[in-house]
One Martini backbone bead per residue (centre of mass of N, CA, C, O) as a GRO file, in nm:
protein
  330
    1VAL     BB    1   7.666   9.031  10.862
    2THR     BB    2   7.985   8.979  10.744
    3GLY     BB    3   8.328   8.924  10.859
    4LYS     BB    4   8.673   8.998  10.743
    5GLY     BB    5   8.986   9.081  10.908
    6MET     BB    6   8.900   9.124  11.247
    7ASN     BB    7   9.155   9.061  11.466
    8PRO     BB    8   9.279   9.077  11.761
    9PRO     BB    9   9.574   9.123  11.903
   10GLN     BB   10   9.792   8.921  12.097
   11LYS     BB   11  10.023   9.151  12.042
   12ILE     BB   12  10.189   9.450  12.150
   13LEU     BB   13  10.472   9.619  12.021
   14PHE     BB   14  10.338   9.926  12.028
   15PRO     BB   15  10.217  10.151  12.224
   16PRO     BB   16   9.991  10.410  12.148
   17GLU     BB   17  10.038  10.589  12.414
   18LYS     BB   18  10.355  10.659  12.314
   19ILE     BB   19  10.249  10.850  12.115
   20SER     BB   20  10.367  11.165  11.976
   21MET     BB   21  10.223  11.406  11.772
   22GLY     BB   22  10.398  11.621  11.891
   23TRP     BB   23  10.650  11.799  11.936
   24ARG     BB   24  10.918  11.788  12.165
   25GLN     BB   25  11.094  11.973  11.978
   26LYS     BB   26  11.191  12.306  11.894
   27ARG     BB   27  11.313  12.397  11.565
   28ARG     BB   28  11.469  12.453  11.311
   29PRO     BB   29  11.535  12.365  11.019
   30GLY     BB   30  11.698  12.152  10.841
   31ALA     BB   31  11.857  11.993  10.606
   32GLY     BB   32  11.948  11.936  10.315
   33LEU     BB   33  11.971  11.747   9.997
   34TYR     BB   34  12.161  11.574   9.803
   35ASN     BB   35  12.194  11.495   9.460
   36LEU     BB   36  12.300  11.155   9.365
   37GLY     BB   37  12.182  11.193   9.055
   38SER     BB   38  11.849  11.057   9.082
   39THR     BB   39  11.731  11.154   9.409
   40CYS     BB   40  11.462  11.320   9.447
   41TYR     BB   41  11.249  11.097   9.524
   42LEU     BB   42  11.410  11.035   9.805
   43ASN     BB   43  11.430  11.311   9.942
   44VAL     BB   44  11.130  11.377   9.980
   45VAL     BB   45  11.070  11.131  10.162
   46LEU     BB   46  11.279  11.194  10.386
   47GLN     BB   47  11.158  11.463  10.467
   48CYS     BB   48  10.853  11.380  10.528
   49LEU     BB   49  10.948  11.182  10.759
   50THR     BB   50  11.119  11.388  10.940
   51TYR     BB   51  10.828  11.574  10.954
   52THR     BB   52  10.701  11.331  11.130
   53PRO     BB   53  10.648  11.361  11.448
   54PRO     BB   54  10.604  11.064  11.568
   55LEU     BB   55  10.860  10.959  11.426
   56ALA     BB   56  11.080  11.150  11.512
   57ASN     BB   57  11.047  11.114  11.814
   58TYR     BB   58  11.131  10.815  11.804
   59LEU     BB   59  11.409  10.840  11.650
   60LEU     BB   60  11.542  11.038  11.867
   61SER     BB   61  11.519  10.821  12.112
   62ARG     BB   62  11.666  10.551  12.019
   63GLN     BB   63  11.487  10.281  12.079
   64HIS     BB   64  11.586  10.099  11.869
   65SER     BB   65  11.922  10.080  11.860
   66ARG     BB   66  11.947   9.988  12.167
   67PHE     BB   67  11.788   9.688  12.069
   68CYS     BB   68  11.972   9.632  11.807
   69HIS     BB   69  12.109   9.314  11.643
   70GLN     BB   70  12.156   9.386  11.363
   71GLN     BB   71  12.324   9.272  11.087
   72GLY     BB   72  12.337   9.521  10.885
   73PHE     BB   73  12.045   9.583  10.748
   74CYS     BB   74  11.862   9.883  10.884
   75MET     BB   75  11.606  10.108  10.850
   76MET     BB   76  11.575  10.219  11.133
   77CYS     BB   77  11.881  10.303  11.176
   78ILE     BB   78  11.906  10.481  10.927
   79MET     BB   79  11.676  10.683  11.012
   80GLU     BB   80  11.783  10.771  11.278
   81ASP     BB   81  12.044  10.889  11.164
   82HIS     BB   82  11.917  11.075  10.954
   83VAL     BB   83  11.737  11.264  11.133
   84ARG     BB   84  11.954  11.361  11.313
   85LYS     BB   85  12.134  11.492  11.100
   86VAL     BB   86  11.925  11.693  10.987
   87LEU     BB   87  11.837  11.838  11.253
   88TYR     BB   88  12.154  11.877  11.392
   89SER     BB   89  12.284  12.013  11.158
   90SER     BB   90  12.500  12.280  11.049
   91ALA     BB   91  12.449  12.209  10.772
   92SER     BB   92  12.272  12.288  10.474
   93ALA     BB   93  12.373  11.993  10.375
   94ILE     BB   94  12.333  11.643  10.307
   95ARG     BB   95  12.417  11.305  10.256
   96PRO     BB   96  12.233  11.005  10.178
   97ARG     BB   97  12.426  10.745  10.189
   98ALA     BB   98  12.292  10.495  10.338
   99VAL     BB   99  12.042  10.480  10.146
  100ILE     BB  100  12.204  10.444   9.878
  101ARG     BB  101  12.369  10.190   9.966
  102ASP     BB  102  12.067  10.038  10.032
  103LEU     BB  103  11.863  10.041   9.801
  104ARG     BB  104  11.829   9.722   9.724
  105PHE     BB  105  11.674   9.657  10.006
  106ILE     BB  106  11.419   9.858   9.961
  107GLY     BB  107  11.437   9.815   9.625
  108GLU     BB  108  11.399   9.890   9.275
  109PHE     BB  109  11.679  10.073   9.295
  110LYS     BB  110  11.890  10.335   9.131
  111PRO     BB  111  12.081  10.616   9.167
  112ASP     BB  112  12.104  10.664   8.821
  113LEU     BB  113  11.772  10.631   8.850
  114PRO     BB  114  11.470  10.710   8.819
  115GLY     BB  115  11.205  10.756   9.048
  116ASP     BB  116  10.933  10.692   9.271
  117ALA     BB  117  10.796  10.824   9.548
  118TYR     BB  118  10.565  10.636   9.620
  119GLU     BB  119  10.733  10.371   9.604
  120PHE     BB  120  10.954  10.461   9.808
  121LEU     BB  121  10.759  10.493  10.052
  122ARG     BB  122  10.654  10.202  10.060
  123CYS     BB  123  10.937  10.067  10.092
  124THR     BB  124  11.027  10.218  10.351
  125LEU     BB  125  10.811  10.129  10.544
  126SER     BB  126  10.846   9.830  10.502
  127ALA     BB  127  11.134   9.809  10.605
  128MET     BB  128  11.077   9.928  10.884
  129HIS     BB  129  10.872   9.712  10.968
  130ARG     BB  130  11.059   9.471  10.937
  131ALA     BB  131  11.255   9.567  11.155
  132CYS     BB  132  11.050   9.560  11.391
  133LEU     BB  133  10.994   9.228  11.360
  134ARG     BB  134  11.258   9.142  11.445
  135GLY     BB  135  11.235   8.865  11.665
  136SER     BB  136  10.912   8.823  11.581
  137SER     BB  137  10.787   8.532  11.575
  138ASP     BB  138  10.468   8.405  11.514
  139LEU     BB  139  10.275   8.618  11.428
  140ASP     BB  140  10.002   8.760  11.393
  141ILE     BB  141   9.868   8.983  11.178
  142SER     BB  142   9.774   9.189  11.398
  143SER     BB  143  10.041   9.212  11.550
  144GLN     BB  144  10.211   9.319  11.305
  145GLY     BB  145  10.015   9.595  11.319
  146THR     BB  146  10.205   9.716  11.604
  147THR     BB  147  10.400   9.890  11.504
  148ILE     BB  148  10.507  10.198  11.480
  149ILE     BB  149  10.441  10.232  11.176
  150HIS     BB  150  10.134  10.116  11.207
  151GLN     BB  151  10.048  10.315  11.424
  152ILE     BB  152  10.072  10.565  11.241
  153PHE     BB  153   9.975  10.466  10.925
  154GLN     BB  154   9.739  10.285  10.997
  155GLY     BB  155   9.451  10.159  10.851
  156ILE     BB  156   9.100  10.068  10.779
  157LEU     BB  157   8.917   9.896  10.550
  158ARG     BB  158   8.594   9.875  10.405
  159SER     BB  159   8.425   9.610  10.229
  160ARG     BB  160   8.105   9.638  10.091
  161ILE     BB  161   7.901   9.365   9.984
  162THR     BB  162   7.621   9.349   9.753
  163CYS     BB  163   7.372   9.169   9.666
  164LEU     BB  164   7.151   9.201   9.385
  165SER     BB  165   6.941   8.973   9.473
  166CYS     BB  166   6.925   8.961   9.817
  167GLU     BB  167   7.104   9.184   9.992
  168THR     BB  168   7.345   9.070  10.096
  169VAL     BB  169   7.609   9.136  10.343
  170SER     BB  170   7.961   9.185  10.303
  171ASP     BB  171   8.261   9.197  10.501
  172PHE     BB  172   8.592   9.354  10.438
  173TYR     BB  173   8.917   9.376  10.585
  174MET     BB  174   9.191   9.637  10.540
  175ALA     BB  175   9.488   9.734  10.535
  176PHE     BB  176   9.652  10.070  10.552
  177LEU     BB  177   9.918  10.328  10.454
  178ASP     BB  178   9.756  10.426  10.193
  179VAL     BB  179   9.585  10.645   9.945
  180LEU     BB  180   9.468  10.584   9.621
  181LEU     BB  181   9.369  10.837   9.387
  182LYS     BB  182   9.146  10.919   9.157
  183ILE     BB  183   9.156  11.227   8.936
  184LYS     BB  184   8.976  11.202   8.717
  185GLY     BB  185   8.759  11.477   8.736
  186ALA     BB  186   8.894  11.595   8.983
  187SER     BB  187   8.907  11.910   9.172
  188SER     BB  188   8.947  11.744   9.446
  189LEU     BB  189   8.998  11.582   9.727
  190THR     BB  190   8.705  11.546   9.813
  191THR     BB  191   8.596  11.426   9.534
  192ALA     BB  192   8.793  11.184   9.544
  193LEU     BB  193   8.673  11.069   9.813
  194GLU     BB  194   8.388  11.040   9.718
  195ASP     BB  195   8.446  10.841   9.494
  196PHE     BB  196   8.578  10.620   9.678
  197VAL     BB  197   8.289  10.583   9.855
  198THR     BB  198   8.148  10.491   9.616
  199PRO     BB  199   7.937  10.283   9.477
  200LYS     BB  200   8.025   9.990   9.288
  201GLN     BB  201   8.020   9.791   9.030
  202MET     BB  202   8.119   9.487   8.971
  203ASP     BB  203   8.320   9.325   8.780
  204GLY     BB  204   8.140   9.150   8.618
  205LYS     BB  205   7.838   8.994   8.628
  206LYS     BB  206   7.957   8.717   8.795
  207CYS     BB  207   8.185   8.769   9.080
  208PHE     BB  208   8.014   8.679   9.346
  209LYS     BB  209   7.991   8.469   9.628
  210CYS     BB  210   7.690   8.401   9.765
  211SER     BB  211   7.599   8.265  10.074
  212LYS     BB  212   7.284   8.257  10.009
  213CYS     BB  213   7.265   8.179   9.692
  214GLU     BB  214   7.526   7.981   9.623
  215LYS     BB  215   7.633   8.191   9.400
  216LYS     BB  216   7.707   8.377   9.134
  217VAL     BB  217   7.696   8.734   9.137
  218ALA     BB  218   7.588   9.030   9.137
  219ALA     BB  219   7.767   9.327   9.261
  220SER     BB  220   7.831   9.566   9.519
  221LYS     BB  221   8.091   9.819   9.614
  222ARG     BB  222   8.204   9.964   9.935
  223VAL     BB  223   8.442  10.191  10.034
  224THR     BB  224   8.577  10.247  10.370
  225ILE     BB  225   8.678  10.408  10.654
  226HIS     BB  226   8.701  10.234  10.963
  227HIS     BB  227   9.007  10.310  11.054
  228GLU     BB  228   9.196  10.569  11.148
  229PRO     BB  229   9.490  10.729  11.092
  230ARG     BB  230   9.731  10.932  11.231
  231VAL     BB  231   9.850  10.911  10.938
  232LEU     BB  232   9.775  11.051  10.622
  233THR     BB  233   9.826  10.908  10.299
  234VAL     BB  234   9.820  11.061   9.978
  235CYS     BB  235   9.758  10.964   9.642
  236LEU     BB  236   9.775  11.128   9.337
  237GLY     BB  237   9.692  10.980   9.041
  238ARG     BB  238   9.894  11.067   8.752
  239ALA     BB  239   9.867  10.815   8.617
  240ASP     BB  240   9.763  10.691   8.310
  241VAL     BB  241   9.681  10.373   8.262
  242ARG     BB  242   9.645  10.371   7.944
  243THR     BB  243   9.882  10.602   7.849
  244SER     BB  244  10.100  10.698   8.076
  245ARG     BB  245  10.023  10.966   8.125
  246LYS     BB  246  10.004  11.277   8.271
  247ILE     BB  247   9.806  11.419   8.525
  248SER     BB  248   9.801  11.789   8.544
  249GLN     BB  249   9.584  11.864   8.716
  250VAL     BB  250   9.410  12.044   8.933
  251VAL     BB  251   9.411  11.977   9.295
  252GLU     BB  252   9.246  12.051   9.557
  253TYR     BB  253   9.366  12.128   9.896
  254PRO     BB  254   9.356  12.121  10.241
  255GLU     BB  255   9.476  12.210  10.554
  256TYR     BB  256   9.196  12.088  10.647
  257LEU     BB  257   9.064  11.758  10.729
  258ASP     BB  258   8.764  11.575  10.708
  259LEU     BB  259   8.698  11.222  10.750
  260ARG     BB  260   8.406  11.143  10.826
  261PRO     BB  261   8.254  11.113  10.537
  262TYR     BB  262   8.462  10.832  10.480
  263MET     BB  263   8.323  10.662  10.682
  264SER     BB  264   8.142  10.421  10.801
  265ASP     BB  265   8.096  10.631  11.028
  266THR     BB  266   7.934  10.947  10.993
  267ALA     BB  267   7.889  10.979  11.271
  268GLY     BB  268   7.993  11.233  11.457
  269GLU     BB  269   8.276  11.350  11.507
  270PRO     BB  270   8.521  11.516  11.378
  271LEU     BB  271   8.817  11.423  11.168
  272LEU     BB  272   9.092  11.605  11.213
  273TYR     BB  273   9.330  11.724  10.979
  274SER     BB  274   9.682  11.814  10.912
  275LEU     BB  275   9.887  11.961  10.709
  276TYR     BB  276  10.269  11.879  10.668
  277ALA     BB  277  10.295  11.752  10.361
  278VAL     BB  278  10.433  11.796  10.011
  279VAL     BB  279  10.450  11.635   9.700
  280VAL     BB  280  10.614  11.741   9.392
  281HIS     BB  281  10.559  11.708   9.035
  282SER     BB  282  10.774  11.800   8.764
  283GLY     BB  283  10.642  11.743   8.452
  284HIS     BB  284  10.506  11.576   8.167
  285THR     BB  285  10.609  11.305   8.278
  286CYS     BB  286  10.642  11.034   8.502
  287LEU     BB  287  10.959  10.957   8.404
  288GLU     BB  288  11.005  11.259   8.435
  289GLY     BB  289  11.170  11.506   8.614
  290HIS     BB  290  11.066  11.652   8.940
  291PHE     BB  291  11.127  11.665   9.292
  292PHE     BB  292  10.947  11.825   9.556
  293CYS     BB  293  10.894  11.993   9.890
  294TYR     BB  294  10.663  12.050  10.161
  295THR     BB  295  10.739  12.152  10.510
  296LYS     BB  296  10.645  12.129  10.848
  297ALA     BB  297  10.805  12.243  11.111
  298SER     BB  298  10.849  12.268  11.451
  299ASP     BB  299  10.803  12.603  11.413
  300GLY     BB  300  10.525  12.606  11.211
  301LYS     BB  301  10.686  12.629  10.948
  302TRP     BB  302  10.715  12.667  10.596
  303TYR     BB  303  10.899  12.457  10.354
  304LYS     BB  304  11.112  12.448  10.080
  305MET     BB  305  11.235  12.128   9.943
  306ASN     BB  306  11.514  12.142   9.709
  307ASP     BB  307  11.720  11.945   9.801
  308VAL     BB  308  11.959  12.180   9.919
  309THR     BB  309  11.707  12.366   9.948
  310VAL     BB  310  11.582  12.590  10.222
  311ASP     BB  311  11.266  12.765  10.208
  312SER     BB  312  11.057  12.991  10.304
  313CYS     BB  313  10.685  12.980  10.334
  314GLY     BB  314  10.363  12.985  10.257
  315ILE     BB  315  10.058  12.832  10.255
  316HIS     BB  316   9.953  12.938   9.984
  317THR     BB  317  10.189  12.791   9.824
  318VAL     BB  318  10.127  12.503   9.921
  319LEU     BB  319   9.811  12.504   9.799
  320GLN     BB  320   9.944  12.554   9.473
  321GLN     BB  321   9.994  12.260   9.383
  322GLN     BB  322  10.103  11.976   9.199
  323ALA     BB  323  10.013  11.719   9.368
  324TYR     BB  324  10.100  11.383   9.485
  325LEU     BB  325  10.169  11.409   9.802
  326LEU     BB  326   9.986  11.373  10.109
  327PHE     BB  327  10.028  11.482  10.461
  328TYR     BB  328   9.830  11.388  10.747
  329ALA     BB  329   9.742  11.484  11.074
  330ARG     BB  330   9.573  11.454  11.387
   0.00000   0.00000   0.00000
């Protein structure tokens, strides 16, 4: 077995033992967020990140801004300020003005145009990660993966490619911050995850260069989670790639998820995750409609967050949604 992409970091930017997975302070839920045009996609992501305990603990400690010398746009400073405002505000709703002011630095978004929550999540985490890397030049790729953002959200996928001629196995490793699952024909998150780790014949008859056969061969590929993240973010792919229609089917998802069956090493203790946030998309097509979310606050209770409104609800309501994004924590 040969492996590529797994070198230990030369420098640790944020020590993992400093990450606190449980809330440091318990309080009632924070403020709702005003929709400033077509910004519901952005509101749901901000709320889900605000209620991600290890991230919120870090942002509330102000560890970043105390040492940040960045002039102009810094996503970490913006999020620090935002989370503090939401959780400490006495107002029932606040305006996420700083995020909207700097939207163009986060990604290709405009306040008056609808956006996609999954894309906004990816761009926001990327912008926060870049802010953590500022001032650390010439880092190897593994060291770049030790920011607070990657320490919380990053896992490692293993692609195991087997030559169908000589059965030589080659392993390739790749970091991920979220898992995008195909849901067509999947009735539940667990069936979608089972499909994700099922070996598949690679496209194209002879597409993989086997080091032993020394030529291009037919091969099969199996992807598994090799190193689990502290926070697992799952996107249930609701856009049909061929028709670009929305896949509206119900996909059941549990409050507690065992990741062990989808790991490279399936033996051993269960790897239990607990659901703490869900983003829902309502509407018939992916390009229109509305986003709202459910989050578990530090008081241990669930709340429906729909722009300015924050209403308490039960777990049974949370588990019966047409989910788009699921957030699980170890």
